[in-house]
N, C-alpha and C positions, 0 to 999 in steps of 0.2 A: 019841539020836544026839548026839555031841559035836561042837561046831564048833571047828575049828582056825583060828587066825589067825597070819599071819606079821607080826611086829612089826618086821622088819628094813626099814630105810629104804633101799631100793635106788636110789631116785631121787637121793638125796644122794650115794651112792657113784658112780653114773654121772656126775653133774654135777661132782663134785670132780675126777675124772680127766679129764673133758672140758675143764674150766678149765685144768688143768695142761697138757694136750696143746695146747690153743690157744695159751697163752702161750709154750710151748716152741717151737712151730713159728714163731710170730711172731718170737721172739728169734733163731731159726736163720736166718730169712729176712733179718732186719736184719744179722746177721753176714756173710751172703753179699753183701748189697747194699753194706754199708760195712765192708769188711775192715780191721781194725786202724785204725779211724778213730773220732774222738770222737763223731760222730752215732750210730754203731752202739752204742757203749757207753752213751750217754745213753738211747737208745731201749730198750736191753736193761734198764737199771735201771727205767725208767718202766714197761715191760711187766711186770717182776717185781713192782713195787709194785701194779700193777693186778691181777695174778693173786692176790696175797696179799689185796688188798681184796675181790676177788670170793669168795675162799674164806672170809673172815671174814663176808661178807654171807650166804653159804650156811649157815654155822654158825648164825647168828642166825635166818635165814628158816626153816630146818628144825627149829629149837628143839632142837639137840643139846645135851645136858647134860654129857656126859663123853666122854673119848677111849676109854673102855672099851665103846663101842658100835661097831657096824659103820660107821655113818655118821661118827662121830667119828674112828675110826681112818683111814678113807679120806681125810677132810679133813686130818688130821694128816700122813699120808704125802704127800699132794699138796702140802701146805705145805712140808714138808721138801725135797721134790723141786724145788719152785720156788726155794727158797733155794740148794740145791745147784747148780741150773742157772745161777744168777747168778754163781757164783764165776769161771767163765771170762771173763765180761763184765768183772768187776772186775780180775782178774789180767792179762788181755790175752794 
């Protein structure tokens, strides 16, 4: 009997998109609380940097070696989404 194993790191996939969702919702809340104000923009930038730092930590913690894995692709997509979500904060 052959044993099968699933080498896909689904925990990293779920964690990457959870980090993106959390920082997105926090930025959205900051933009509602401080519309067109400097505190909202500063908070948005800080939250974006925090989200990118959390994704970088996840990359190191899960020992992802390349973007050509499911975990690496998920972290990469979440990172790009975090950067893309920051553009309205910067542009206003």
